[in-house]
C-alpha positions in Angstrom: 209.0 61.1 74.5 209.5 58.3 77.2 207.4 60.1 79.6 204.4 60.2 77.3 204.6 56.8 76.7 205.2 55.2 79.8 201.9 54.8 81.6 200.3 53.1 78.3 203.9 50.6 79.1 202.6 50.5 82.2 198.8 49.3 81.3 199.9 47.4 79.1 202.0 45.1 80.9 199.7 45.3 84.0 197.0 43.6 81.9 199.4 40.8 80.6 200.0 40.1 84.3 196.4 40.0 84.9 196.2 37.8 82.3 199.0 35.3 83.1 197.9 35.5 86.6 194.0 34.3 85.7 195.7 31.6 83.1 198.2 30.0 86.0 194.9 30.3 88.3 193.0 28.3 85.9 196.1 26.0 85.1 196.1 25.0 88.5 192.2 25.0 89.7 190.6 23.9 85.6 187.1 23.6 87.8 187.0 26.9 88.3 185.8 28.1 85.3 183.3 25.8 84.3 181.9 26.3 88.2 181.9 30.3 87.3 179.8 29.2 84.1 177.5 27.0 86.2 176.8 29.5 89.0 175.7 32.2 86.5 173.8 30.0 84.6 171.7 29.4 87.5 171.3 32.9 88.8 170.3 34.1 84.7 167.4 31.6 84.9 166.6 32.1 88.4 165.7 35.8 86.9 164.6 35.2 83.5 161.6 32.9 85.2 161.2 32.0 88.9 160.4 28.4 88.4 163.6 27.4 87.0 164.5 27.6 91.3 161.8 25.9 92.4 162.2 22.2 94.0 160.2 20.4 91.6 162.3 21.6 88.5 165.6 21.3 90.5 164.8 17.8 90.9 163.8 16.8 87.7 167.0 18.8 86.3 169.1 16.7 88.3 166.9 13.2 87.0 167.7 14.4 84.0 171.3 14.9 84.2 171.8 11.5 86.2 172.4 9.4 82.7 174.6 11.8 81.1 176.6 12.4 84.1 177.2 8.4 84.7 178.4 8.0 80.8 180.4 11.5 81.1 182.4 9.6 84.3 183.3 6.6 82.0 184.5 9.0 79.1 186.4 11.3 81.5 188.7 8.1 82.1 188.5 8.2 78.3 189.4 11.7 77.7 192.2 11.7 80.3 194.0 9.6 78.2 193.8 11.7 75.1 191.5 9.4 73.8 187.6 9.6 72.9 184.7 7.3 72.9 182.1 7.5 70.8 180.7 4.1 71.6 179.6 5.6 74.9 175.7 5.7 74.4 175.1 2.6 72.4 176.8 0.3 75.1 175.0 2.1 77.9 171.2 1.2 75.6 172.5 -1.8 74.3 173.6 -3.2 78.5 169.6 -2.5 79.2 168.1 -3.8 76.2 170.4 -7.4 77.1 169.1 -6.7 81.3 165.7 -6.6 80.2 165.9 -9.4 77.8 168.0 -11.8 80.3 164.9 -11.0 82.5 162.1 -11.1 79.8 163.6 -13.6 77.4 165.5 -15.9 79.6 163.6 -15.7 83.0 166.6 -15.0 85.2 165.7 -13.3 88.9 166.6 -8.9 88.6 170.2 -9.5 90.3 171.1 -12.0 88.1 170.2 -10.4 84.7 171.6 -7.1 86.2 174.5 -8.7 87.0 175.2 -10.3 83.3 174.3 -6.7 81.8 176.8 -5.0 84.1 179.5 -7.9 82.7 178.3 -7.6 78.6 178.8 -3.3 79.0 182.3 -4.5 80.7 183.4 -7.0 77.9 182.2 -4.2 75.5 184.4 -1.3 76.7 187.6 -4.3 76.8 186.9 -4.9 73.4 187.6 -1.1 72.5 190.4 -0.8 74.8 192.2 -4.9 73.1 191.5 -2.9 69.7 193.0 0.4 71.0 196.1 -1.2 73.1 196.9 -4.3 71.1 196.1 -4.1 67.3 196.6 -0.4 67.8 194.1 1.4 66.4 193.2 5.1 67.2 190.7 5.1 69.7 188.5 7.8 67.7 188.0 4.6 64.2 188.0 2.3 67.3 184.9 2.7 69.1 183.4 4.7 65.7 183.3 0.9 64.1 181.8 -0.3 67.7 179.3 2.1 68.2 178.2 0.7 65.0 178.5 -3.1 65.7 176.4 -2.8 68.6 174.2 -0.4 67.6 173.4 -3.1 65.0 173.6 -6.2 67.7 170.9 -3.8 69.4 168.2 -3.6 66.7 169.0 -7.4 66.1 168.9 -9.1 70.1 166.1 -6.2 70.3 163.7 -6.6 67.1 163.5 -2.3 68.3 160.7 -3.5 70.6 160.7 -2.2 74.1 160.2 -3.8 76.9 158.0 -2.3 80.0 159.2 -2.0 83.1 156.0 -4.0 84.4 157.1 -6.7 82.8 160.8 -6.7 84.5 161.5 -7.0 88.1 161.6 -4.5 90.2 165.4 -4.2 90.5 165.4 -2.7 86.6 163.2 0.2 87.8 164.2 0.6 91.1 166.9 3.6 90.0 163.7 5.6 89.3 162.0 5.4 92.5 162.5 8.9 94.4 163.0 9.7 98.3 161.3 12.9 99.0 163.4 15.8 100.5 160.7 18.1 101.1 159.6 19.8 97.8 162.5 18.6 96.4 162.5 14.8 95.0 165.9 12.8 94.5 165.5 9.4 92.6 167.9 6.4 93.7 170.1 6.4 90.5 171.1 9.5 90.9 172.7 8.5 94.6 174.5 6.1 92.8 175.5 8.3 90.2 177.5 10.5 93.2 178.6 7.7 94.9 180.3 7.0 91.5 181.7 10.5 91.1 182.4 10.1 94.4 185.1 6.8 94.6 186.2 7.7 91.1 187.7 11.1 92.4 189.3 9.4 95.3 190.6 6.7 93.0 192.1 9.2 90.6 193.3 11.4 93.1 194.8 9.0 95.7 195.6 5.9 94.0 198.4 4.6 91.5 196.0 3.8 89.1 195.2 7.4 89.0 198.5 9.2 89.2 199.0 6.5 85.8 196.1 7.3 84.2 197.0 11.1 83.9 200.4 10.5 83.8 199.6 7.8 80.6 197.8 10.8 79.4 200.1 13.9 79.6 202.8 12.1 77.8 202.2 8.3 77.0 206.0 8.0 75.8 207.0 9.7 79.6 205.0 7.5 81.4 206.4 4.1 79.6 209.8 5.4 80.2 208.7 5.9 83.8 208.2 2.1 84.1 204.0 2.8 83.6 202.4 0.1 81.9 200.9 2.0 79.3 199.0 -0.3 77.6 197.9 -2.5 80.6 196.4 1.4 82.1 194.9 2.3 78.7 192.9 -1.1 78.4 191.7 -0.9 82.2 190.1 2.4 81.5 188.2 1.5 78.8 187.2 -1.9 80.3 185.9 0.4 83.2 184.4 2.7 81.4 182.5 0.2 79.7 181.5 -0.9 82.9 179.8 2.6 83.8 178.1 2.7 80.5 175.8 -0.5 81.9 175.6 1.3 85.3 174.5 4.4 83.0 172.3 1.6 80.9 170.3 0.9 84.0 170.1 3.7 85.8 168.1 5.0 82.1 165.7 1.9 82.6 164.8 3.2 86.2 164.4 7.2 84.5 162.6 5.8 81.5 160.6 2.7 83.5 161.4 0.5 80.5 164.3 -0.9 78.3 163.6 0.7 74.8 166.7 0.4 72.1 165.9 3.6 70.4 166.8 6.2 73.0 170.0 7.6 73.4 170.4 8.7 69.9 172.8 11.9 71.5 174.3 10.0 74.7 177.6 9.9 72.6 178.3 13.4 72.3 176.2 14.5 75.1 178.9 12.9 77.1 181.4 14.8 75.5 180.1 17.5 75.7 180.0 17.8 79.5 183.7 16.6 80.0 184.7 19.6 77.5 182.7 21.9 79.8 184.2 20.3 83.2 187.6 21.7 82.4 189.0 17.9 80.5 191.7 18.5 78.0 190.8 16.8 75.5 195.1 16.5 74.6 194.4 14.2 78.1 196.4 14.5 81.3 194.5 17.6 82.8 190.9 17.7 84.4 189.1 16.0 87.1 185.6 14.6 87.9 184.0 16.7 89.5 184.5 19.3 86.5 182.8 16.5 84.3 179.8 16.6 87.2 180.1 20.6 87.2 179.9 19.9 83.1 177.1 17.6 83.2 175.0 19.8 85.2 175.6 23.3 83.0 174.5 21.2 80.0 171.0 20.0 81.8 171.0 24.3 83.6 171.0 25.1 80.2 168.8 23.2 78.3 166.0 23.2 80.9 166.8 27.4 81.7 166.1 27.7 78.1 162.9 25.1 77.8 161.5 27.5 80.3 162.7 30.6 78.4 161.0 29.6 75.6 163.6 28.7 73.8 163.3 26.6 70.9 164.8 23.4 70.6 167.1 24.0 67.9 168.7 27.1 69.6 168.9 25.0 72.9 171.3 23.1 70.2 172.9 26.1 68.7 173.6 27.5 72.9 174.8 23.9 73.9 177.6 24.0 70.7 178.5 27.4 71.4 179.8 26.9 75.0 181.8 23.6 74.0 183.4 25.9 71.0 184.3 28.6 73.8 185.0 26.0 76.3 188.1 24.2 74.4 189.0 27.7 73.0 189.5 28.0 76.6 191.4 25.3 77.4 193.8 25.5 74.5 194.3 29.4 76.0 195.1 27.4 79.5 197.7 24.9 78.0 200.2 27.9 76.8 201.0 28.3 80.2 203.3 25.4 80.1 205.1 26.9 77.1 
């Protein structure tokens, strides 16, 4: 009897060992999973439609991803601390509307309007940080409340009217200008976005602030006992996120060649989707900005590829939602490696 069951036992142990190795590799390198999904998606869509891998189409995908990726960068900081920011999209849109108002109504030069717009976005993020750290409200409730407040103020200040790019200084729409690289066209907004990702990759990996962000998200009480000023870290994270959302608002103006108060209804969920697909844990303490960039590209590639394939919009959303569920389930499985 023992001889008959030995091969089966061996196979089970071999499978368990393989699963554990994969689990450990993905835990140590959370970017590998999203990167594999992105590569497979690009290959699949290139086979389905040869236009997908053309330079003009890839230029379009990157331009479409740029705003979401910038917002997702700020969202990554928040989620790394085990929080969430439901106001990311409206802060970006509202900041853009304020920049346009400073130019057209107050007659400010583009540079001053841009600086004040960034300051307003930063202040909105700081309000979220204050409510989370000082009033001790849950991030979900705080950002849900400020989402509604900023949405209302956005409508009041803009009168629900769109400001055309031609009515603003060239600086406001500069991010939509392109640099030709053969048939590929790279926008200045995309360059800014990539530069921000490079900077925050360094900041999170190489600076004390970055290490404190990870420690706070992994175990806030342990971080506090280790001497980390966790309220200060959380406040800085929401404030920096607000600034990044404002930069996203500027890029959005260039993308649309206008400042519209009626866009960005899906930006909040899209930014969270990009972060989750990029391997950043919703429980905090694990993830990277490189993964977020890959996650944003996954969203853009899937939507563009499905559109080229003639798939209806409703089923495009279905596919993205399914990806999110798979990503969260995978994160839960990977986290078990600690236990």
